[in-house]
C-alpha positions, 0 to 999 in steps of 0.5 A, spaced: 177 532 195 169 532 195 169 530 187 173 524 189 169 522 195 162 523 191 165 519 185 167 513 191 160 513 193 157 513 186 162 507 184 159 503 190 152 504 189 153 502 181 157 496 183 152 494 188 147 494 182 151 490 177 153 485 183 145 483 184 145 481 176 152 478 176 150 474 182 145 471 178 150 469 172 155 466 177 150 462 180 147 459 174 154 458 171 156 455 178 151 449 177 150 448 170 157 451 167 153 455 161 152 462 161 144 464 161 144 470 156 137 471 157 139 473 164 140 481 163 133 481 160 130 478 166 133 484 169 129 488 164 123 485 166 124 486 173 124 493 172 118 493 168 114 489 173 116 493 179 113 499 175 107 495 173 106 493 180 107 500 183 102 503 177 097 498 179 097 500 186 096 508 184 103 510 187 105 513 180 100 519 181 099 519 189 104 518 195 107 511 197 106 509 204 112 506 207 111 499 205 111 500 198 118 499 196 118 492 200 112 490 197 114 492 190 121 489 191 118 482 194 112 481 188 117 483 183 122 478 185 117 473 186 114 474 179 121 474 176 123 468 180 117 464 177 119 467 170 126 464 171 124 457 173 119 457 167 125 459 162 129 453 165 124 448 165 121 450 157 128 452 154 134 449 157 132 443 161 130 439 154 137 441 152 141 439 158 144 433 154 145 437 148 152 440 145 153 447 149 152 451 142 145 449 142 144 451 149 148 458 147 143 459 141 137 457 145 139 463 150 140 468 145 133 466 142 130 467 149 133 473 150 130 476 143 124 473 145 123 477 152 125 483 148 120 483 143 114 480 147 116 486 152 115 491 146 107 489 145 102 494 147 099 489 152 105 487 156 110 493 157 109 497 150 115 501 147 114 508 150 119 510 156 116 510 163 118 514 169 118 509 175 113 511 181 117 514 187 116 508 192 122 510 195 124 517 196 130 518 193 132 524 198 139 525 201 140 522 207 147 525 209 152 530 207 159 530 209 164 535 206 159 536 200 158 529 199 151 526 198 149 520 200 142 518 197 137 513 200 136 509 194 144 508 194 144 506 201 138 501 200 141 498 194 148 497 198 145 494 204 141 490 200 147 487 196 151 486 203 145 482 206 143 478 200 151 476 199 151 474 206 144 470 205 147 466 199 154 465 202 149 462 208 145 458 203 151 455 199 155 453 205 151 452 211 144 449 208 142 442 205 140 445 199 147 449 198 150 442 199 146 439 194 147 445 189 155 444 190 154 437 189 150 438 182 155 443 180 161 438 181 158 432 178 150 432 176 150 424 174 153 422 181 149 427 185 143 424 182 145 417 184 146 419 191 138 421 191 139 429 189 133 431 185 138 435 180 132 438 176 129 441 182 136 444 184 137 447 177 130 450 177 131 453 184 138 456 182 134 459 176 129 462 181 134 465 186 138 468 180 132 471 177 130 474 183 136 477 184 136 480 177 129 483 179 132 486 185 137 490 181 132 492 175 127 495 180 133 499 184 136 501 177 129 504 175 129 507 182 136 510 181 135 513 174 128 514 174 126 512 167 125 505 164 126 504 157 123 499 152 125 492 153 129 492 147 133 498 148 141 497 147 141 500 154 139 494 157 144 489 153 150 494 155 148 493 163 147 485 162 154 485 158 157 489 164 154 485 169 157 479 165 164 482 165 163 483 173 162 475 174 168 474 169 173 478 172 171 476 179 171 469 177 165 466 174 162 461 179 164 464 185 159 468 189 164 473 192 168 474 186 162 476 182 161 482 188 168 484 187 168 484 180 162 488 180 165 493 184 171 493 181 168 495 174 164 500 177 170 503 180 174 503 173 167 506 170 166 512 174 173 514 176 174 514 168 168 518 167 170 523 172 177 524 171 178 522 164 173 522 159 165 520 160 164 518 153 169 512 154 166 509 160 164 503 157 171 502 154 174 502 160 170 496 163 172 492 157 179 494 157 179 491 165 176 485 162 181 484 157 187 485 162 184 480 167 183 475 162 190 476 160 193 476 167 189 471 170 184 467 165 180 464 171 178 471 174 180 474 180 177 469 185 176 463 180 180 457 180 183 453 174 180 446 173 185 440 171 183 434 167 186 428 167 186 424 161 
């Protein structure tokens, strides 16, 4: 029973990490209808920027104050939001009217650019690093042999809060109505006085900020950060993308549900079957969902009249 409960707790924590990245995928797709494959690299940059900020403040060698985690989190989210806006402005906006294949190739190019620039010695370097403990990863509770750790508790709480804020932003604010209008028909929204370029930039900024939060907490949870071109980051990005697709890409709640689902399958499969096939379980779920419900669990099929 303790193994079952511990696996359940670990699944919720891992699913929350996936959700923070999957929300960025689904936001961008919901507005522009294309997949930003450089999004996982923004996640990587978020982890490394968090490390750099904490190291710059000297918290790698000394104890960190109580405000260390919120400060590092806010700065990393702000910097990655600026990076996301810059990527949209320089790489994607000129191709807004181009064929989707051009945009897809550009996204892959941006991804490779971020991976390789991150390996430069004066940026992040090629050596793995240990994340400074800006948040003490101690056990805050133990119930029947099940440990609940501080990082897991914070990331789950943060995911719930951010999901609520996103829901409020999209469905209860003027900005959210503008985002939905651009998603439905960008040309008509522009004719109605909505600055579509501004809305798209804000969407990229929000998605990139969420990826930065996920990157920081991933580094805190697992302790070490690998070089920006390491295959680990690519696989993490793919799993977050799978979560968005399984939940119904373009649906905010679906992204969170999809992230939790694949985390449950991955963790329970590793715990009770084979830990070497944990990635295999994730992609099996993707195939099954696409076969049964191609639009995802919360997605809706679109009907075009001709």
